[in-house]
C-alpha positions in Angstrom: -78.1 49.4 11.2 -78.5 52.7 13.1 -77.0 53.0 16.5 -80.5 53.6 18.0 -81.6 50.2 16.5 -78.5 48.5 18.0 -79.5 49.7 21.4 -82.9 48.1 21.4 -83.1 44.9 23.5 -87.0 44.6 23.5 -89.4 45.7 20.7 -93.1 45.4 21.2 -94.9 45.9 17.9 -98.6 46.4 17.3 -99.5 44.4 20.4 -103.2 43.8 21.1 -103.9 41.7 24.2 -106.7 40.8 26.6 -108.9 38.0 27.8 -111.9 36.1 26.3 -111.7 38.0 23.1 -111.9 41.4 24.8 -108.8 43.6 24.4 -107.2 45.4 27.4 -104.4 47.0 25.4 -104.9 47.7 21.8 -102.3 48.0 19.0 -99.4 49.4 21.2 -95.8 49.7 20.1 -92.7 50.7 22.1 -89.1 49.6 22.7 -86.8 49.1 25.6 -83.1 50.0 25.4 -80.2 48.0 26.7 -79.2 48.8 30.2 -82.1 51.2 31.0 -84.6 51.1 33.8 -87.9 51.2 32.0 -91.1 51.7 34.0 -94.7 50.9 32.9 -97.2 53.1 34.6 -101.0 53.7 34.6 -104.1 53.7 36.7 -105.6 50.4 38.0 -107.2 48.4 35.2 -105.2 50.0 32.4 -103.4 46.8 31.4 -100.0 47.0 33.2 -100.3 43.5 34.5 -101.6 42.2 31.2 -98.6 43.7 29.3 -96.2 42.3 32.0 -97.6 38.8 31.6 -97.3 38.9 27.8 -93.8 40.3 27.9 -92.5 37.4 30.1 -94.3 34.8 28.0 -97.0 33.7 30.3 -99.7 34.7 27.8 -99.9 34.9 24.0 -101.3 38.1 22.5 -104.2 38.4 20.1 -102.0 40.1 17.6 -98.5 41.6 17.5 -94.9 40.8 18.2 -92.6 40.9 21.3 -89.0 40.8 20.0 -86.0 40.1 22.2 -82.9 41.2 20.2 -84.8 40.2 17.1 -86.3 36.9 18.3 -90.1 36.9 18.6 -91.3 35.6 22.0 -94.7 34.9 20.5 -93.5 32.6 17.7 -90.6 30.9 19.6 -91.2 27.4 20.7 -89.3 24.4 22.0 -85.6 24.9 22.7 -85.6 28.4 21.2 -88.4 29.5 23.6 -86.6 28.0 26.6 -83.3 29.7 25.7 -85.2 33.0 25.4 -87.0 32.6 28.7 -83.6 31.8 30.4 -82.4 35.3 29.3 -85.0 37.0 31.4 -85.6 37.0 35.2 -88.8 37.8 36.9 -89.7 39.1 40.4 -93.4 38.8 41.0 -95.3 41.3 43.1 -95.4 39.5 46.5 -91.9 38.1 46.0 -93.3 34.6 45.5 -90.6 32.9 47.6 -91.2 29.3 48.6 -92.0 29.4 52.3 -90.8 25.9 53.0 -87.3 26.6 51.7 -84.5 28.7 53.1 -83.3 31.7 51.2 -80.3 29.7 49.9 -82.6 26.9 48.7 -84.9 29.4 47.0 -81.8 30.8 45.1 -80.6 27.3 44.2 -83.9 26.1 42.7 -83.6 27.6 39.2 -79.9 26.5 39.2 -81.0 22.9 39.9 -83.7 23.1 37.2 -81.8 24.8 34.4 -78.1 24.2 34.8 -75.8 21.2 35.2 -73.8 22.7 38.1 -72.8 20.4 40.9 -74.3 21.2 44.4 -71.2 23.0 45.8 -71.2 25.3 42.7 -74.9 25.9 43.0 -74.5 26.9 46.6 -71.7 29.2 45.8 -73.7 30.9 43.0 -76.8 31.2 45.2 -74.8 32.7 48.1 -73.2 35.2 45.6 -76.6 36.4 44.4 -77.8 36.9 48.0 -74.6 38.9 48.6 -75.4 41.1 45.6 -78.6 42.2 47.2 -77.2 42.7 50.7 -78.5 39.4 52.2 -75.2 37.7 53.1 -75.6 36.0 56.4 -79.3 35.2 55.8 -78.8 32.1 53.7 -80.4 29.8 56.3 -83.3 32.0 57.1 -86.8 31.1 56.0 -88.8 33.8 54.1 -91.2 34.2 57.1 -88.2 35.1 59.3 -87.2 38.2 57.3 -88.9 41.5 56.6 -91.0 42.3 53.5 -88.2 44.4 52.1 -85.7 41.6 52.5 -88.1 39.2 50.9 -88.2 41.5 47.8 -84.4 41.6 47.8 -84.3 37.8 47.9 -86.8 37.6 45.1 -84.6 39.9 42.9 -81.6 37.7 43.8 -83.5 34.6 42.7 -84.5 36.3 39.5 -80.8 36.9 38.8 -79.9 33.3 39.4 -79.3 32.4 35.7 -77.6 35.7 35.0 -80.3 37.1 32.7 -79.7 40.3 30.8 -83.3 41.5 31.5 -85.0 41.7 34.8 -88.8 42.2 35.1 -90.1 43.5 38.4 -93.8 43.6 39.2 -94.7 46.3 41.7 -91.4 45.9 43.7 -92.2 48.7 46.2 -95.9 47.8 46.7 -96.8 47.7 50.4 -93.4 48.7 51.7 -92.7 51.6 54.0 -91.1 54.7 52.5 -87.6 54.0 53.9 -87.6 50.4 52.7 -88.9 51.5 49.3 -86.0 54.0 49.0 -83.5 51.3 49.9 -85.0 49.0 47.3 -84.9 51.8 44.7 -81.2 52.3 45.4 -80.6 48.5 45.0 -82.2 48.5 41.6 -80.1 51.4 40.4 -76.9 49.8 41.9 -77.6 46.5 40.0 -78.4 48.3 36.8 -75.2 50.4 36.9 -72.9 47.6 38.2 -74.2 44.7 36.1 -75.6 46.5 33.0 -78.8 44.6 33.4 -82.0 46.0 31.7 -84.9 46.5 34.1 -88.6 46.5 33.1 -90.6 47.6 36.1 -94.4 47.7 36.5 -95.3 50.3 39.2 -97.8 52.8 40.5 -95.4 54.3 43.0 -94.5 57.8 41.7 -91.7 58.5 44.2 -90.0 55.2 43.1 -90.6 56.0 39.5 -88.9 59.4 39.8 -85.9 57.7 41.4 -85.3 54.8 39.2 -86.8 55.4 35.8 -84.8 56.4 32.8 -87.9 56.3 30.7 -91.6 55.4 31.2 -94.7 54.6 29.2 -98.1 55.3 30.6 -101.1 53.1 29.6 -104.7 54.5 29.5 -107.7 52.4 30.5 -110.2 54.2 28.3 -108.3 54.3 25.0 -106.3 51.1 25.7 -103.3 52.9 24.3 -100.0 54.3 25.4 -100.8 58.0 26.1 -97.3 59.1 27.2 -93.6 58.1 26.8 -90.5 59.9 28.1 -88.7 60.7 31.3 -90.9 61.3 34.4 -89.5 64.8 34.9 -90.4 65.8 31.3 -93.9 64.3 31.5 -94.6 66.0 34.8 -94.2 69.4 33.2 -94.6 69.0 29.4 -96.9 66.0 28.6 -99.4 67.0 26.0 -102.2 65.0 27.7 -103.6 66.8 30.8 -104.4 63.5 32.4 -100.7 62.5 32.2 -99.6 65.8 33.8 -102.3 65.4 36.5 -101.0 61.8 37.2 -97.4 62.9 37.6 -98.4 65.9 39.7 -100.9 63.9 41.8 -103.8 66.1 40.8 -107.5 65.1 40.4 -109.5 66.5 37.5 -112.8 68.2 38.4 -114.8 65.7 36.5 -113.3 62.9 38.7 -115.0 64.0 41.9 
């Protein structure tokens, strides 16, 4: 097997997906390499969230495959599917922390559900995850008692509870002020480099994308296809599609007025 094949951790092949028989994305294929920060971009309604939900196993596609190191998420069931899902962690857009639980209790929840660790060990692991995202000392705080940026950090920590090798982040910087967004970007890069975790990030924040992305794909609402793939810097200057260049340069075409 070629080295480039060995590096793939996710392969999406000929994926068509949508709702009520109507496709939102149509026959798209791409791969994600081990250890990279991979960003999914596109205008509103282009299918970013649809693709995200299919990649984490919430929905089944109309056609196509989603392979995790050779195992098809679409066809896996029972114990095989559970083992596959435990290899990925997910941070949803709002953080989705349980408001009635402390941060430590939020971190412990997946450990209680999916491991046989005793409570002292669960507490220790949960505290370690909070420390990794800079929230040591906040274990007893409720989500409502911390800032939005800290809530996103806690959500990332919870996503790491079971030591997944892939983390999915849904709009991690959405609604955050610029300084907090920069801090969150630096955290993502730090975790990627220190832990070797692969990140798949859905985003519309260009500044964040330029900072964290090793590679991006851009979905198109009209064609329902991937219309660009590469590094943000390359696509900004050299994308063949004018709409892609306009997107990365924050330009509006005359026909869009």
